[in-house]
C-alpha positions in Angstrom: 4.9 31.5 -36.8 1.4 31.9 -34.8 1.5 32.0 -31.2 1.6 28.5 -29.8 1.7 27.2 -25.9 5.3 27.4 -25.8 5.3 31.2 -25.8 6.9 33.3 -23.0 3.6 35.3 -22.7 0.4 33.7 -23.7 -1.8 36.6 -25.3 -5.3 34.6 -25.3 -7.4 35.6 -22.5 -7.1 33.9 -19.1 -9.9 31.3 -18.5 -9.0 29.3 -15.5 -10.7 26.0 -15.0 -10.2 23.0 -12.4 -10.2 19.3 -12.8 -9.2 16.2 -11.1 -7.1 13.3 -12.2 -5.5 10.0 -11.1 -1.7 9.3 -12.3 0.4 6.5 -10.8 -2.5 5.9 -8.1 -2.2 9.5 -6.9 -5.8 11.7 -7.4 -4.4 15.5 -8.4 -6.7 18.3 -8.5 -5.2 20.6 -11.5 -6.0 24.2 -12.3 -5.3 25.1 -16.0 -5.9 27.9 -18.0 -6.1 29.2 -21.8 -2.7 29.3 -23.5 -1.2 26.1 -22.0 -1.1 22.6 -23.6 -4.0 20.4 -23.0 -5.9 22.6 -20.7 -9.2 20.5 -20.2 -7.4 16.9 -19.2 -4.0 15.2 -19.2 -3.3 14.5 -22.6 -2.9 10.9 -23.5 0.8 11.1 -24.7 1.8 12.3 -21.2 -0.5 9.7 -19.4 1.6 6.8 -21.5 5.0 8.6 -20.6 3.9 8.7 -16.9 2.8 5.2 -16.7 6.0 3.8 -18.8 8.6 6.0 -16.6 11.2 4.0 -14.6 13.5 6.0 -12.6 17.2 4.9 -13.4 19.5 3.8 -10.6 21.7 6.8 -10.4 21.9 9.9 -7.9 20.1 13.1 -9.2 17.3 15.0 -9.7 14.2 14.4 -12.1 13.9 17.3 -14.7 10.5 17.7 -16.4 11.2 20.0 -19.5 8.4 21.9 -20.9 6.4 21.1 -17.6 3.3 23.1 -18.5 0.6 23.2 -15.7 2.8 20.4 -14.0 1.1 16.7 -14.4 4.5 15.0 -15.4 6.6 16.5 -12.8 4.1 16.6 -10.1 3.1 13.0 -10.7 6.8 12.2 -10.5 7.4 14.3 -7.2 4.4 12.5 -5.6 5.8 8.9 -6.8 9.5 9.6 -5.7 9.4 11.9 -2.7 13.0 11.2 -1.7 13.9 13.1 -4.9 13.9 16.8 -6.3 12.2 17.3 -9.1 12.7 20.3 -11.2 10.1 22.0 -13.5 10.9 24.3 -16.1 8.8 25.9 -19.0 9.2 29.1 -21.2 5.3 29.9 -20.6 5.1 32.3 -17.6 1.2 31.4 -17.1 2.0 27.7 -17.2 4.7 27.9 -14.5 2.5 30.0 -12.1 -0.1 27.2 -12.7 2.6 24.7 -11.7 3.2 26.2 -8.6 -0.3 26.5 -7.7 -0.9 22.9 -8.4 2.2 21.9 -6.4 0.6 23.8 -3.5 -2.7 22.6 -4.1 -1.4 19.0 -4.0 0.7 19.3 -1.0 4.1 18.9 -3.1 7.0 20.3 -1.9 9.9 18.3 -3.3 9.7 20.6 -6.6 11.6 23.6 -8.0 9.5 25.3 -10.6 11.4 28.0 -12.7 11.6 29.6 -16.2 13.8 28.1 -18.7 14.0 28.5 -22.6 14.6 24.8 -23.1 17.3 23.6 -20.6 19.3 26.7 -21.0 18.4 27.9 -17.3 18.7 24.8 -15.6 21.4 24.7 -12.7 24.8 23.0 -13.7 25.7 22.1 -10.0 23.1 19.8 -9.5 23.2 16.1 -10.9 20.1 15.3 -13.3 19.3 11.5 -13.2 16.5 11.6 -15.5 15.0 14.0 -18.0 11.4 13.6 -19.0 9.5 15.6 -21.6 6.4 15.6 -23.9 8.3 18.2 -26.2 6.3 21.2 -27.7 6.4 19.9 -31.4 4.4 23.0 -32.3 7.6 24.9 -31.6 9.3 23.5 -34.3 12.2 20.4 -34.5 15.0 22.9 -33.8 13.5 23.6 -30.5 12.7 19.9 -29.9 16.1 18.7 -30.8 17.6 21.7 -28.5 15.7 20.1 -25.5 17.6 16.6 -26.5 21.0 18.1 -26.9 20.6 20.0 -23.7 19.5 16.8 -21.5 22.6 15.0 -22.9 24.6 17.4 -21.8 23.3 17.7 -18.1 22.4 14.1 -17.3 24.9 12.0 -15.0 26.5 8.9 -16.5 23.9 6.5 -16.7 21.1 8.9 -16.5 18.1 8.7 -19.0 16.2 10.8 -21.2 12.4 9.9 -21.6 10.3 11.3 -24.4 6.8 10.8 -25.9 6.1 11.6 -29.5 3.5 10.7 -32.0 5.0 8.7 -34.7 3.4 11.1 -37.3 5.2 14.1 -35.7 8.5 12.9 -35.8 9.3 10.0 -33.6 11.7 8.1 -36.1 13.6 11.2 -36.4 13.9 11.8 -33.0 15.1 7.9 -32.6 17.6 8.6 -35.2 18.9 11.9 -33.7 19.4 10.5 -30.1 21.2 7.6 -31.6 23.8 9.9 -32.7 24.0 11.6 -29.1 23.1 8.9 -26.7 24.9 5.3 -26.1 21.7 3.3 -26.2 18.1 4.4 -27.5 15.0 2.1 -27.0 11.3 2.5 -27.9 9.8 1.0 -24.7 6.2 1.4 -25.8 4.0 2.1 -28.7 0.3 3.2 -28.0 -2.1 4.6 -30.3 0.5 6.2 -32.6 2.5 7.4 -29.4 6.3 6.3 -29.0 7.9 6.1 -25.6 11.8 6.7 -26.2 14.3 6.1 -23.6 18.0 7.3 -24.2 20.7 6.2 -21.7 23.8 8.3 -21.2 27.1 6.0 -20.7 
């Protein structure tokens, strides 16, 4: 497979850029770069996911899987300052950008670190919610590994929130999650994007 943004070390030449974007009423300044997902603006799918997300009423961290340069995780951290937000990605360039963007926007309730899927996520901290715009180009096996890992890590009553386009496999995601989770709901459909919520009993 040719290189995609879900790669450990993007080989494309670095070309940093900056932009401002408002998410959940907070205006952020983001630094992005070549070799990371949606480098010119916060992509539509992530925006729909951020707007739709509701924190479940259970104790635990929020986990952003495949965080990229940080729009989902940092908007969650800004909106839920009483919660710790863990942000993971396999892309080292993206992780460095997330750390810079957390500092630039004055966000401290985050822990940003490398993980291939959820393999490196701490097992000793409860996870209330996993939120992800999964790396579709990395392949179905990688994406389904995200879902399996989320199920294993979530506390009882915790939720997985996913955005995925219908044409990129939303129906198969729903079917896979229904085999794992106690309840699965498509909470929104917008311009071909599905927001899927799966609750663990």
